[in-house]
C-alpha positions as a Markdown table, in Angstrom:
| # | Residue | x | y | z |
|---|---|---|---|---|
| 1 | Met | 14.4 | -85.2 | -168.4 |
| 2 | Thr | 16.9 | -84.2 | -171.1 |
| 3 | Asn | 17.1 | -80.6 | -170.0 |
| 4 | Thr | 17.6 | -81.6 | -166.3 |
| 5 | Asn | 20.3 | -84.0 | -167.3 |
| 6 | Asp | 22.0 | -81.3 | -169.3 |
| 7 | Ile | 21.8 | -78.8 | -166.3 |
| 8 | Val | 23.2 | -81.5 | -164.0 |
| 9 | Ala | 26.1 | -82.1 | -166.3 |
| 10 | Arg | 26.8 | -78.4 | -166.5 |
| 11 | Leu | 26.8 | -78.0 | -162.8 |
| 12 | Trp | 29.0 | -81.0 | -162.3 |
| 13 | Asn | 31.5 | -79.7 | -164.8 |
| 14 | Leu | 31.9 | -76.6 | -162.7 |
| 15 | Cys | 33.7 | -78.7 | -160.1 |
| 16 | His | 36.8 | -78.8 | -162.3 |
| 17 | Thr | 37.0 | -75.0 | -161.9 |
| 18 | Leu | 37.5 | -75.5 | -158.2 |
| 19 | Arg | 40.4 | -77.9 | -158.3 |
| 20 | Asp | 42.9 | -75.1 | -157.9 |
| 21 | Asp | 41.0 | -74.0 | -154.8 |
| 22 | Gly | 41.5 | -77.4 | -153.1 |
| 23 | Val | 37.8 | -78.1 | -153.0 |
| 24 | Thr | 36.9 | -81.8 | -152.7 |
| 25 | Tyr | 33.9 | -83.3 | -154.5 |
| 26 | His | 31.8 | -83.5 | -151.3 |
| 27 | Gln | 32.7 | -79.9 | -150.4 |
| 28 | Tyr | 31.7 | -78.9 | -154.0 |
| 29 | Val | 28.2 | -80.4 | -153.7 |
| 30 | Thr | 27.8 | -78.8 | -150.3 |
| 31 | Glu | 28.9 | -75.5 | -151.7 |
| 32 | Leu | 26.5 | -75.8 | -154.6 |
| 33 | Thr | 23.7 | -76.6 | -152.1 |
| 34 | Tyr | 24.3 | -73.2 | -150.4 |
| 35 | Leu | 24.2 | -71.3 | -153.7 |
| 36 | Leu | 21.4 | -73.3 | -155.4 |
| 37 | Phe | 19.1 | -72.8 | -152.5 |
| 38 | Leu | 19.4 | -69.0 | -152.9 |
| 39 | Lys | 18.9 | -69.2 | -156.6 |
| 40 | Met | 16.0 | -71.7 | -156.4 |
| 41 | Ala | 14.2 | -69.5 | -153.9 |
| 42 | Gln | 14.4 | -66.6 | -156.4 |
| 43 | Glu | 13.2 | -68.8 | -159.2 |
| 44 | Thr | 10.2 | -70.2 | -157.2 |
| 45 | Gly | 9.1 | -67.0 | -155.7 |
| 46 | Thr | 9.8 | -68.1 | -152.1 |
| 47 | Glu | 12.5 | -65.6 | -151.2 |
| 48 | Ser | 10.3 | -64.2 | -148.5 |
| 49 | His | 11.6 | -67.0 | -146.2 |
| 50 | Ile | 15.1 | -65.6 | -146.6 |
| 51 | Pro | 15.9 | -62.4 | -144.6 |
| 52 | Ala | 16.1 | -59.3 | -146.8 |
| 53 | Gly | 19.6 | -58.3 | -147.7 |
| 54 | Trp | 20.8 | -61.9 | -147.8 |
| 55 | Arg | 19.3 | -63.2 | -151.0 |
| 56 | Trp | 20.6 | -64.2 | -154.4 |
| 57 | Ser | 20.3 | -60.8 | -156.0 |
| 58 | Asp | 22.3 | -59.3 | -153.1 |
| 59 | Leu | 25.1 | -61.8 | -153.8 |
| 60 | Val | 25.0 | -61.3 | -157.6 |
| 61 | Ala | 25.2 | -57.5 | -157.1 |
| 62 | Lys | 28.7 | -57.8 | -155.6 |
| 63 | Asp | 32.0 | -58.8 | -157.2 |
| 64 | Gly | 35.6 | -59.6 | -156.4 |
| 65 | Thr | 36.7 | -59.7 | -152.8 |
| 66 | Asp | 33.6 | -58.0 | -151.7 |
| 67 | Gln | 31.5 | -60.8 | -153.1 |
| 68 | Leu | 33.5 | -63.5 | -151.3 |
| 69 | Thr | 33.4 | -61.6 | -148.0 |
| 70 | Phe | 29.7 | -61.0 | -148.3 |
| 71 | Tyr | 29.2 | -64.7 | -149.1 |
| 72 | Arg | 31.0 | -65.8 | -146.0 |
| 73 | Glu | 28.9 | -63.4 | -143.9 |
| 74 | Leu | 25.7 | -64.6 | -145.6 |
| 75 | Leu | 26.4 | -68.2 | -144.6 |
| 76 | Ile | 27.0 | -67.3 | -141.0 |
| 77 | His | 23.9 | -65.0 | -140.9 |
| 78 | Leu | 21.5 | -67.5 | -142.4 |
| 79 | Gly | 22.9 | -70.3 | -140.1 |
| 80 | Val | 22.2 | -68.2 | -137.0 |
| 81 | Glu | 19.4 | -65.7 | -137.8 |
| 82 | Ala | 17.2 | -67.2 | -140.6 |
| 83 | Gly | 15.1 | -69.5 | -138.4 |
| 84 | Gly | 13.2 | -72.6 | -139.5 |
| 85 | Arg | 14.4 | -75.0 | -142.2 |
| 86 | Ile | 16.6 | -72.3 | -143.8 |
| 87 | Gln | 18.6 | -72.0 | -140.7 |
| 88 | Ala | 18.8 | -75.8 | -140.5 |
| 89 | Ile | 20.3 | -76.0 | -144.0 |
| 90 | Tyr | 22.9 | -73.3 | -143.3 |
| 91 | Ala | 23.7 | -74.4 | -139.7 |
| 92 | Asn | 27.4 | -74.2 | -139.1 |
| 93 | Ala | 27.9 | -73.5 | -142.8 |
| 94 | Asn | 31.3 | -72.3 | -144.1 |
| 95 | Thr | 32.8 | -72.0 | -147.5 |
| 96 | Ala | 35.8 | -73.9 | -148.9 |
| 97 | Leu | 36.3 | -71.2 | -151.5 |
| 98 | Arg | 39.4 | -69.1 | -151.2 |
| 99 | His | 39.6 | -67.2 | -154.5 |
| 100 | Pro | 37.0 | -64.6 | -155.5 |
| 101 | Arg | 37.2 | -65.6 | -159.1 |
| 102 | Asn | 35.9 | -69.1 | -158.3 |
| 103 | Leu | 32.9 | -67.9 | -156.5 |
| 104 | Ala | 32.2 | -65.5 | -159.3 |
| 105 | Lys | 32.4 | -68.4 | -161.8 |
| 106 | Leu | 29.9 | -70.4 | -159.8 |
| 107 | Val | 27.5 | -67.6 | -159.3 |
| 108 | Ser | 27.5 | -66.5 | -163.0 |
| 109 | Ser | 27.3 | -70.1 | -164.3 |
| 110 | Ile | 24.3 | -70.9 | -162.0 |
| 111 | Asp | 22.6 | -67.6 | -163.0 |
| 112 | Ala | 23.0 | -68.5 | -166.7 |
| 113 | Leu | 21.3 | -72.0 | -166.5 |
| 114 | Asp | 18.0 | -72.8 | -168.2 |
| 115 | Trp | 15.9 | -72.2 | -165.1 |
| 116 | Tyr | 12.6 | -72.3 | -167.0 |
| 117 | Ser | 13.3 | -75.9 | -168.0 |
| 118 | Ala | 14.5 | -76.7 | -164.5 |
| 119 | Arg | 11.3 | -75.5 | -162.9 |
| 120 | His | 9.2 | -77.3 | -165.5 |
| 121 | Glu | 10.9 | -80.7 | -165.0 |
| 122 | Gly | 11.3 | -80.2 | -161.2 |
| 123 | Leu | 14.0 | -78.6 | -159.1 |
| 124 | Gly | 14.0 | -81.7 | -156.8 |
| 125 | Asp | 14.9 | -83.9 | -159.7 |
| 126 | Leu | 17.7 | -81.6 | -160.7 |
| 127 | Tyr | 19.1 | -81.8 | -157.2 |
| 128 | Glu | 18.7 | -85.6 | -157.0 |
| 129 | Gly | 20.6 | -85.8 | -160.3 |
| 130 | Leu | 23.4 | -83.8 | -158.8 |
| 131 | Leu | 23.6 | -86.1 | -155.7 |
| 132 | Glu | 23.6 | -89.1 | -158.0 |
| 133 | Lys | 26.4 | -87.7 | -160.1 |
| 134 | Asn | 28.4 | -87.1 | -156.9 |
| 135 | Ala | 27.8 | -90.7 | -155.7 |
| 136 | Asn | 28.8 | -92.2 | -159.0 |
| 137 | Glu | 32.1 | -90.4 | -158.9 |
| 138 | Thr | 34.4 | -92.9 | -157.2 |
| 139 | Lys | 36.8 | -90.3 | -156.0 |
| 140 | Ser | 34.1 | -88.4 | -154.1 |
| 141 | Gly | 33.5 | -91.2 | -151.6 |
| 142 | Ala | 29.8 | -90.2 | -151.5 |
| 143 | Gly | 28.5 | -93.7 | -152.5 |
| 144 | Gln | 28.1 | -94.6 | -148.9 |
| 145 | Tyr | 25.4 | -91.9 | -148.5 |
| 146 | Phe | 23.6 | -92.6 | -151.8 |
| 147 | Thr | 21.6 | -95.8 | -152.7 |
| 148 | Pro | 21.2 | -96.3 | -156.4 |
| 149 | Arg | 17.8 | -94.9 | -157.4 |
| 150 | Ala | 16.9 | -97.9 | -159.4 |
| 151 | Leu | 17.2 | -100.1 | -156.3 |
| 152 | Ile | 15.2 | -97.6 | -154.2 |
| 153 | Glu | 12.4 | -97.5 | -156.7 |
| 154 | Ala | 12.2 | -101.3 | -156.7 |
| 155 | Met | 12.2 | -101.6 | -152.9 |
| 156 | Val | 9.5 | -98.9 | -152.6 |
| 157 | Glu | 7.4 | -100.6 | -155.3 |
| 158 | Ile | 7.6 | -103.9 | -153.4 |
| 159 | Ile | 7.0 | -102.5 | -149.9 |
| 160 | Lys | 4.1 | -100.3 | -151.1 |
| 161 | Pro | 4.0 | -97.5 | -148.5 |
| 162 | Gln | 0.5 | -96.2 | -147.8 |
| 163 | Ala | -1.0 | -92.8 | -146.7 |
| 164 | Gly | -1.4 | -92.8 | -143.0 |
| 165 | Glu | 1.6 | -94.9 | -142.2 |
| 166 | Val | 4.6 | -93.8 | -140.2 |
| 167 | Ile | 7.6 | -94.3 | -142.5 |
| 168 | Ser | 11.2 | -94.0 | -141.3 |
| 169 | Asp | 14.8 | -94.3 | -142.4 |
| 170 | Pro | 17.3 | -94.7 | -139.5 |
| 171 | Ala | 20.3 | -94.1 | -141.8 |
| 172 | Ala | 18.9 | -91.4 | -144.0 |
| 173 | Gly | 21.8 | -90.4 | -146.1 |
| 174 | Thr | 20.5 | -87.8 | -148.7 |
| 175 | Leu | 16.9 | -89.0 | -148.0 |
| 176 | Gly | 16.4 | -91.1 | -151.1 |
| 177 | Phe | 14.1 | -93.7 | -149.6 |
| 178 | Ile | 11.7 | -91.2 | -148.0 |
| 179 | Asn | 11.7 | -89.0 | -151.1 |
| 180 | Arg | 10.7 | -92.0 | -153.2 |
| 181 | Ala | 8.1 | -93.3 | -150.6 |
| 182 | Asp | 6.5 | -89.8 | -150.6 |
| 183 | Arg | 6.4 | -89.7 | -154.4 |
| 184 | Tyr | 4.8 | -93.2 | -154.4 |
| 185 | Ile | 2.0 | -92.1 | -152.0 |
| 186 | Lys | 1.4 | -88.8 | -153.8 |
| 187 | Asp | 1.1 | -90.7 | -157.1 |
| 188 | Ala | -1.5 | -93.0 | -155.5 |
| 189 | Thr | -3.5 | -90.1 | -154.0 |
| 190 | Asn | -3.4 | -87.5 | -156.7 |
| 191 | Asp | -0.9 | -85.4 | -154.8 |
| 192 | Leu | -2.9 | -86.1 | -151.6 |
| 193 | Phe | -6.0 | -84.6 | -153.1 |
| 194 | Thr | -8.1 | -87.8 | -152.5 |
| 195 | Leu | -7.3 | -87.7 | -148.7 |
| 196 | Thr | -9.2 | -85.9 | -146.1 |
| 197 | Val | -7.9 | -82.7 | -144.6 |
| 198 | Ala | -6.8 | -84.5 | -141.4 |
| 199 | Gln | -5.1 | -87.2 | -143.5 |
| 200 | Gln | -3.3 | -84.6 | -145.6 |
| 201 | Glu | -2.1 | -82.8 | -142.5 |
| 202 | Phe | -0.7 | -86.1 | -141.1 |
| 203 | Gln | 1.0 | -86.9 | -144.4 |
| 204 | Arg | 2.6 | -83.5 | -144.5 |
| 205 | Arg | 3.7 | -83.2 | -140.9 |
| 206 | Glu | 3.8 | -86.6 | -139.2 |
| 207 | Ala | 4.4 | -89.4 | -141.7 |
| 208 | Tyr | 8.2 | -89.4 | -141.9 |
| 209 | Tyr | 11.1 | -89.7 | -139.6 |
| 210 | Ala | 14.8 | -89.8 | -140.4 |
| 211 | Ile | 18.1 | -89.7 | -138.6 |
| 212 | Glu | 21.5 | -89.0 | -140.1 |
| 213 | Leu | 24.9 | -89.0 | -138.3 |
| 214 | Val | 26.9 | -86.8 | -140.6 |
| 215 | Pro | 26.1 | -83.1 | -140.5 |
| 216 | Asp | 26.9 | -82.2 | -144.1 |
| 217 | Thr | 25.0 | -85.2 | -145.3 |
| 218 | Arg | 22.0 | -84.2 | -143.2 |
| 219 | Arg | 22.3 | -80.8 | -144.8 |
| 220 | Leu | 21.9 | -82.4 | -148.3 |
| 221 | Ala | 19.0 | -84.4 | -147.0 |
| 222 | Gln | 17.3 | -81.3 | -145.7 |
| 223 | Met | 17.7 | -79.6 | -149.1 |
| 224 | Asn | 16.4 | -82.6 | -150.9 |
| 225 | Ala | 13.3 | -82.7 | -148.6 |
| 226 | Leu | 12.6 | -79.0 | -149.2 |
| 227 | Leu | 12.9 | -79.2 | -152.9 |
| 228 | His | 10.5 | -82.2 | -153.0 |
| 229 | Gly | 7.9 | -80.6 | -150.7 |
| 230 | Ile | 8.5 | -83.0 | -147.8 |
| 231 | Asp | 8.2 | -81.7 | -144.3 |
| 232 | Cys | 10.3 | -84.4 | -142.7 |
| 233 | Glu | 12.0 | -84.3 | -139.3 |
| 234 | Ile | 15.7 | -85.2 | -140.0 |
| 235 | Ile | 17.4 | -85.7 | -136.7 |
| 236 | Leu | 21.1 | -85.2 | -136.5 |
| 237 | Gly | 22.3 | -88.1 | -134.4 |
| 238 | Asp | 23.3 | -91.7 | -134.1 |
| 239 | Thr | 20.6 | -94.4 | -134.3 |
| 240 | Leu | 22.9 | -96.7 | -132.3 |
| 241 | Ser | 22.9 | -94.2 | -129.4 |
| 242 | Pro | 20.0 | -93.5 | -127.0 |
| 243 | Thr | 18.7 | -91.1 | -129.6 |
| 244 | Gly | 17.7 | -94.1 | -131.8 |
| 245 | Ala | 16.0 | -95.8 | -128.9 |
| 246 | Ser | 13.6 | -92.8 | -128.6 |
| 247 | Leu | 12.4 | -92.9 | -132.3 |
| 248 | Pro | 8.7 | -93.6 | -132.8 |
| 249 | Lys | 7.6 | -97.1 | -133.8 |
| 250 | Ser | 7.2 | -97.4 | -137.6 |
| 251 | Asp | 4.8 | -99.0 | -140.0 |
| 252 | Val | 7.5 | -99.0 | -142.7 |
| 253 | Ile | 11.2 | -98.9 | -142.5 |
| 254 | Leu | 13.3 | -98.4 | -145.7 |
| 255 | Thr | 17.0 | -98.0 | -145.2 |
| 256 | Asn | 20.6 | -98.7 | -146.3 |
| 257 | Pro | 22.7 | -98.6 | -143.1 |
| 258 | Pro | 26.3 | -97.5 | -143.6 |
| 259 | Phe | 28.8 | -100.1 | -144.5 |
| 260 | Gly | 31.9 | -100.7 | -142.4 |
| 261 | Thr | 32.3 | -99.1 | -139.0 |
| 262 | Lys | 32.0 | -95.6 | -137.7 |
| 263 | Lys | 35.2 | -93.7 | -137.9 |
| 264 | Gly | 36.7 | -93.5 | -134.4 |
| 265 | Gly | 35.8 | -97.1 | -133.5 |
| 266 | Gly | 33.7 | -98.0 | -130.5 |
| 267 | Gly | 30.5 | -99.9 | -130.4 |
| 268 | Pro | 26.8 | -98.8 | -130.2 |
| 269 | Thr | 26.0 | -97.0 | -127.0 |
| 270 | Arg | 22.4 | -98.1 | -126.6 |
| 271 | Asp | 21.6 | -100.2 | -123.6 |
| 272 | Asp | 18.2 | -101.5 | -124.8 |
| 273 | Phe | 19.5 | -104.1 | -127.3 |
| 274 | Thr | 19.0 | -107.8 | -126.3 |
| 275 | Phe | 22.2 | -108.7 | -128.1 |
| 276 | Pro | 25.0 | -106.2 | -127.6 |
| 277 | Thr | 27.5 | -106.1 | -130.5 |
| 278 | Ser | 30.2 | -104.0 | -131.9 |
| 279 | Asn | 29.1 | -104.9 | -135.5 |
| 280 | Lys | 27.2 | -101.8 | -136.5 |
| 281 | Gln | 25.2 | -103.5 | -139.3 |
| 282 | Leu | 24.0 | -106.2 | -136.9 |
| 283 | Ala | 23.1 | -103.4 | -134.4 |
| 284 | Phe | 21.2 | -101.6 | -137.1 |
| 285 | Leu | 19.3 | -104.7 | -138.0 |
| 286 | Gln | 18.4 | -105.2 | -134.3 |
| 287 | His | 17.1 | -101.6 | -134.2 |
| 288 | Ile | 15.0 | -102.0 | -137.4 |
| 289 | Tyr | 13.1 | -105.1 | -136.4 |
| 290 | Arg | 12.6 | -103.9 | -132.8 |
| 291 | Asn | 11.3 | -100.5 | -134.1 |
| 292 | Leu | 8.6 | -101.9 | -136.3 |
| 293 | Lys | 5.0 | -101.9 | -135.2 |
| 294 | Pro | 3.2 | -105.2 | -135.1 |
| 295 | Gly | 2.5 | -106.0 | -138.7 |
| 296 | Gly | 5.0 | -103.4 | -139.9 |
| 297 | Arg | 7.3 | -104.2 | -142.8 |
| 298 | Ala | 10.9 | -103.4 | -143.7 |
| 299 | Ala | 13.2 | -103.5 | -146.7 |
| 300 | Val | 16.8 | -103.2 | -145.7 |
| 301 | Val | 20.1 | -103.2 | -147.6 |
| 302 | Leu | 22.8 | -105.2 | -145.7 |
| 303 | Pro | 26.2 | -106.6 | -146.6 |
| 304 | Asp | 27.0 | -110.3 | -146.8 |
| 305 | Asn | 28.7 | -110.5 | -143.4 |
| 306 | Val | 25.4 | -109.8 | -141.7 |
| 307 | Leu | 24.0 | -112.9 | -143.2 |
| 308 | Phe | 26.7 | -115.3 | -142.1 |
| 309 | Glu | 28.6 | -113.9 | -139.1 |
| 310 | Asp | 28.3 | -116.4 | -136.3 |
| 311 | Gly | 28.1 | -116.0 | -132.5 |
| 312 | Val | 26.0 | -112.9 | -131.7 |
| 313 | Gly | 25.2 | -112.6 | -135.4 |
| 314 | Ala | 23.4 | -115.9 | -135.5 |
| 315 | Lys | 21.5 | -115.0 | -132.3 |
| 316 | Ile | 20.3 | -111.7 | -133.9 |
| 317 | Arg | 19.2 | -113.4 | -137.1 |
| 318 | Gly | 17.4 | -116.1 | -135.1 |
| 319 | Asp | 15.7 | -113.4 | -133.0 |
| 320 | Met | 14.7 | -111.5 | -136.1 |
| 321 | Met | 13.2 | -114.7 | -137.7 |
| 322 | Asp | 11.3 | -115.4 | -134.5 |
| 323 | Lys | 9.9 | -111.9 | -134.1 |
| 324 | Cys | 9.4 | -111.3 | -137.9 |
| 325 | Thr | 8.5 | -113.2 | -141.0 |
| 326 | Leu | 11.7 | -113.0 | -143.1 |
| 327 | His | 10.1 | -113.9 | -146.3 |
| 328 | Thr | 12.5 | -112.7 | -149.0 |
| 329 | Ile | 16.2 | -112.1 | -149.6 |
| 330 | Leu | 17.5 | -110.4 | -152.7 |
| 331 | Arg | 21.2 | -111.1 | -153.4 |
| 332 | Leu | 22.4 | -108.0 | -155.2 |
| 333 | Pro | 25.1 | -108.0 | -158.0 |
| 334 | Thr | 28.5 | -106.6 | -157.3 |
| 335 | Gly | 29.4 | -103.1 | -158.4 |
| 336 | Ile | 26.2 | -101.3 | -157.2 |
| 337 | Phe | 28.1 | -99.8 | -154.3 |
| 338 | Tyr | 31.5 | -100.0 | -156.1 |
| 339 | Ala | 32.9 | -97.2 | -154.0 |
| 340 | Gln | 32.8 | -99.6 | -151.0 |
| 341 | Gly | 33.5 | -102.8 | -152.9 |
| 342 | Val | 31.2 | -104.9 | -150.8 |
| 343 | Lys | 28.6 | -107.5 | -151.7 |
| 344 | Thr | 25.1 | -106.6 | -150.6 |
| 345 | Asn | 21.5 | -108.0 | -150.1 |
| 346 | Val | 18.1 | -106.7 | -149.5 |
| 347 | Leu | 16.1 | -108.3 | -146.6 |
| 348 | Phe | 12.3 | -108.0 | -146.8 |
| 349 | Phe | 10.5 | -108.9 | -143.5 |
| 350 | Thr | 7.3 | -108.2 | -141.7 |
| 351 | Lys | 6.9 | -107.9 | -137.9 |
| 352 | Gly | 4.7 | -110.5 | -136.2 |
| 353 | Ala | 1.5 | -109.8 | -134.4 |
| 354 | Ala | 1.7 | -108.1 | -130.9 |
| 355 | Asn | 1.2 | -111.4 | -129.1 |
| 356 | Lys | 3.5 | -113.5 | -131.4 |
| 357 | Asp | 7.2 | -113.1 | -130.7 |
| 358 | Thr | 8.4 | -116.5 | -131.7 |
| 359 | Gly | 8.2 | -118.8 | -134.7 |
| 360 | Asn | 7.0 | -116.2 | -137.3 |
| 361 | Thr | 9.4 | -117.2 | -140.1 |
| 362 | Lys | 8.4 | -120.5 | -141.7 |
| 363 | Glu | 10.4 | -120.3 | -144.9 |
| 364 | Val | 12.8 | -117.9 | -146.6 |
| 365 | Trp | 12.8 | -117.2 | -150.4 |
| 366 | Val | 16.1 | -116.1 | -152.0 |
| 367 | Tyr | 16.4 | -114.5 | -155.4 |
| 368 | Asp | 20.0 | -114.6 | -156.7 |
| 369 | Leu | 20.7 | -111.5 | -158.9 |
| 370 | Arg | 24.4 | -111.8 | -158.3 |
| 371 | Thr | 25.7 | -115.1 | -159.8 |
| 372 | Asn | 26.4 | -115.0 | -163.5 |
| 373 | Met | 25.6 | -111.3 | -163.7 |
| 374 | Pro | 28.0 | -108.6 | -164.9 |
| 375 | Ser | 30.0 | -106.6 | -162.5 |
| 376 | Phe | 28.2 | -103.3 | -162.6 |
| 377 | Gly | 30.0 | -100.0 | -162.5 |
| 378 | Lys | 30.8 | -97.1 | -164.8 |
| 379 | Arg | 31.2 | -99.5 | -167.8 |
| 380 | Thr | 27.9 | -101.3 | -167.1 |
| 381 | Pro | 25.3 | -99.1 | -165.3 |
| 382 | Phe | 22.8 | -100.8 | -163.1 |
| 383 | Thr | 19.3 | -99.9 | -164.1 |
| 384 | Arg | 15.7 | -100.6 | -163.2 |
| 385 | Ala | 15.4 | -103.1 | -166.0 |
| 386 | His | 17.8 | -105.4 | -164.2 |
| 387 | Leu | 15.5 | -105.5 | -161.1 |
| 388 | Gln | 12.2 | -106.0 | -163.0 |
| 389 | Pro | 12.3 | -109.8 | -163.1 |
| 390 | Phe | 12.6 | -109.9 | -159.3 |
| 391 | Val | 9.9 | -107.3 | -158.8 |
| 392 | Lys | 7.6 | -109.4 | -161.0 |
| 393 | Ile | 8.3 | -112.7 | -159.3 |
| 394 | Phe | 8.0 | -111.2 | -155.8 |
| 395 | Gly | 4.3 | -110.7 | -156.4 |
| 396 | Glu | 1.8 | -108.1 | -155.4 |
| 397 | Lys | 1.4 | -108.9 | -151.7 |
| 398 | Val | 3.8 | -106.9 | -149.5 |
| 399 | Asp | 4.2 | -109.7 | -147.0 |
| 400 | Gly | 5.7 | -112.0 | -149.6 |
| 401 | Ser | 2.6 | -114.3 | -149.6 |
| 402 | Ser | 1.8 | -114.1 | -153.3 |
| 403 | Pro | 2.0 | -117.6 | -155.0 |
| 404 | Arg | 5.6 | -118.5 | -155.8 |
| 405 | Lys | 7.4 | -121.3 | -157.5 |
| 406 | Asp | 10.8 | -122.7 | -156.5 |
| 407 | Glu | 12.9 | -122.7 | -159.7 |
| 408 | Gly | 15.2 | -125.4 | -158.6 |
| 409 | Glu | 19.0 | -125.5 | -158.8 |
| 410 | Glu | 19.2 | -124.0 | -162.2 |
| 411 | Gly | 16.9 | -121.1 | -161.4 |
| 412 | Arg | 17.4 | -117.8 | -159.6 |
| 413 | Phe | 14.5 | -118.1 | -157.1 |
| 414 | Arg | 14.5 | -120.8 | -154.4 |
| 415 | Cys | 12.7 | -121.5 | -151.1 |
| 416 | Phe | 14.5 | -122.6 | -147.9 |
| 417 | Ser | 12.6 | -124.0 | -144.9 |
| 418 | Arg | 13.1 | -122.5 | -141.5 |
| 419 | Glu | 14.4 | -125.9 | -140.3 |
| 420 | Ser | 17.1 | -126.0 | -143.1 |
| 421 | Val | 18.2 | -122.5 | -142.2 |
| 422 | Arg | 18.4 | -123.4 | -138.5 |
| 423 | Ala | 20.4 | -126.5 | -139.3 |
| 424 | Arg | 23.0 | -124.1 | -141.0 |
| 425 | Gly | 23.3 | -122.2 | -137.7 |
| 426 | Asp | 20.9 | -119.5 | -139.0 |
| 427 | Asn | 23.4 | -118.7 | -141.8 |
| 428 | Leu | 21.4 | -116.8 | -144.4 |
| 429 | Asp | 24.2 | -116.6 | -147.0 |
| 430 | Leu | 22.3 | -118.9 | -149.3 |
| 431 | Ser | 23.6 | -119.6 | -152.8 |
| 432 | Trp | 23.4 | -122.5 | -155.2 |
| 433 | Leu | 24.2 | -121.4 | -158.7 |
| 434 | Arg | 27.6 | -122.2 | -160.2 |
| 435 | Asp | 29.4 | -119.0 | -161.1 |
| 436 | Glu | 30.4 | -119.3 | -164.8 |
| 437 | Asn | 32.1 | -115.9 | -164.8 |
| 438 | Thr | 34.9 | -116.4 | -162.3 |
| 439 | Asp | 37.5 | -117.2 | -164.9 |
| 440 | Arg | 36.5 | -114.6 | -167.5 |
| 441 | Ala | 38.8 | -111.5 | -167.4 |
| 442 | Glu | 36.2 | -109.3 | -168.9 |
| 443 | Asp | 33.9 | -109.9 | -166.0 |
| 444 | Leu | 36.5 | -109.0 | -163.3 |
| 445 | Pro | 35.7 | -105.9 | -161.2 |
| 446 | Glu | 37.3 | -102.7 | -162.2 |
| 447 | Pro | 40.7 | -102.0 | -160.5 |
| 448 | Glu | 39.2 | -99.1 | -158.5 |
| 449 | Glu | 36.5 | -101.5 | -157.2 |
| 450 | Ile | 39.1 | -104.1 | -156.2 |
| 451 | Ala | 41.1 | -101.4 | -154.4 |
| 452 | Ala | 38.0 | -100.1 | -152.6 |
| 453 | Gln | 37.1 | -103.6 | -151.4 |
| 454 | Ile | 40.6 | -104.1 | -150.0 |
| 455 | Leu | 40.4 | -100.7 | -148.3 |
| 456 | Val | 37.0 | -101.5 | -146.7 |
| 457 | His | 38.3 | -104.7 | -145.3 |
| 458 | Leu | 41.3 | -103.0 | -143.8 |
| 459 | Gln | 39.2 | -100.2 | -142.4 |
| 460 | Thr | 36.8 | -102.6 | -140.8 |
| 461 | Ala | 39.6 | -104.7 | -139.2 |
| 462 | Thr | 41.2 | -101.5 | -137.9 |
| 463 | Glu | 38.0 | -100.2 | -136.4 |
| 464 | Glu | 37.2 | -103.6 | -134.8 |
| 465 | Met | 40.7 | -103.6 | -133.2 |
| 466 | Leu | 40.0 | -100.1 | -131.8 |
| 467 | Ala | 36.6 | -101.1 | -130.5 |
| 468 | Leu | 38.1 | -104.1 | -128.8 |
| 469 | Met | 40.9 | -102.1 | -127.2 |
| 470 | Glu | 38.5 | -99.6 | -125.9 |
| 471 | Leu | 36.6 | -102.4 | -124.2 |
| 472 | Leu | 39.8 | -103.6 | -122.6 |
| 473 | Glu | 41.1 | -100.1 | -121.7 |
| 474 | Pro | 38.2 | -97.7 | -121.1 |
| 475 | Glu | 40.5 | -94.7 | -121.1 |
| 476 | Gly | 41.7 | -95.6 | -124.6 |
| 477 | Asn | 45.3 | -95.3 | -123.6 |
| 478 | Arg | 46.5 | -97.2 | -126.7 |
| 479 | Arg | 44.2 | -95.7 | -129.2 |
| 480 | Gly | 46.7 | -93.2 | -130.5 |
| 481 | Glu | 49.2 | -95.9 | -131.0 |
| 482 | Val | 46.8 | -98.0 | -133.2 |
| 483 | Glu | 45.6 | -94.9 | -135.1 |
| 484 | Ala | 49.1 | -93.8 | -135.8 |
| 485 | Ala | 50.1 | -97.3 | -137.0 |
| 486 | Ser | 47.1 | -97.5 | -139.2 |
| 487 | Gly | 46.9 | -94.0 | -140.5 |
| 488 | Val | 47.4 | -95.0 | -144.1 |
| 489 | Val | 44.4 | -97.3 | -143.8 |
| 490 | Ala | 42.0 | -95.1 | -141.8 |
| 491 | Gly | 42.7 | -91.9 | -143.7 |
């Protein structure tokens, strides 16, 4: 992957060229998506899907103001006239570039890349590398849409998606989970070759569902799916609206719901939840365990507050443990999502049988990968090796029923009975190790992580205030007052 990494670095360095054009990191990646798609279509011989006259060679043939004018027209044309997945990628596209010289720099630099090596190593991997680079850049704010690939790989390896299963992600981001699940299945089936024709058709057309709220992020997900050969329906919408209620039931759900609250406040608009709540993570959890088929399994990244929030939070956790076997919780170290500055966990659970809606969880195993671990970030990258001990101790069985041993108060893996959890008010924030790093300056989070954590708490508090005021005043008469007063926070 050396050549791919080198190409990613070259592409990312181009963003510095655009600073004078006022282009943000996220706009830059979106801009690259528009251009890379045209170039990759040329390199892979699939330009026939792009209308004649609107291809990479047509863009390269122009220069100066004519090139920028043509590029703007190209984006509109492909977003309206191209049809199919190309039209979906360019839907409502527009450019943030204002100076012809910057477009010329991007076009010439992309044209000069080592495309032979890129094709050999995989264009999908190149694009994934670019998305990861963007997510790891704190100033881009894209970490909320990108789950670390090391964590995704471990979650998929544990959950073991199989050919023939319906697999979904109700908070798709850039489609990392479905991309990895598809790769896992293709590796197990010799790129689907060992499946029947009917099974191959299902796998290509019906196996995956995803939903994403943010249009530009959905665009990146569509590009990612296309480059990895995945024909996945990526719905533009809100899982916590009636759109989410209409999603097909799933055999497997792999997801990392967004942290914090949706900009603009307000709670979920679905009317099918047993426990209405303005907490969007709790609402997502409710969707996930309700959307599983009997015997279906899920691996979900959730922040700490979902584990300990009382009131309706305790009711939702209790309902989940009744309807599902919550067999394992992985307490993740800090710094993985440093752009948000929150502490996170992965919940692994399996839906009960069709006729068994109560009493499914008998015990909960917790693996503490947080206490006495370094604070990960730019100085200390989080890698697959850090997760390997957990993957090994989890065992081979996807329902968490492999033989396990409680390591006691000095170990990282412990078992808690359902009765002991119930006695805690269904509080699943279970920890026991003494943190030996709390007083060591070298293990403190980076300043940017501390600032991000403070910002998230302020944003969450502000959005919850807005949601409460909307409940009290349906017309939202005071909304402008709150937003104006909190502009420095919400911006």
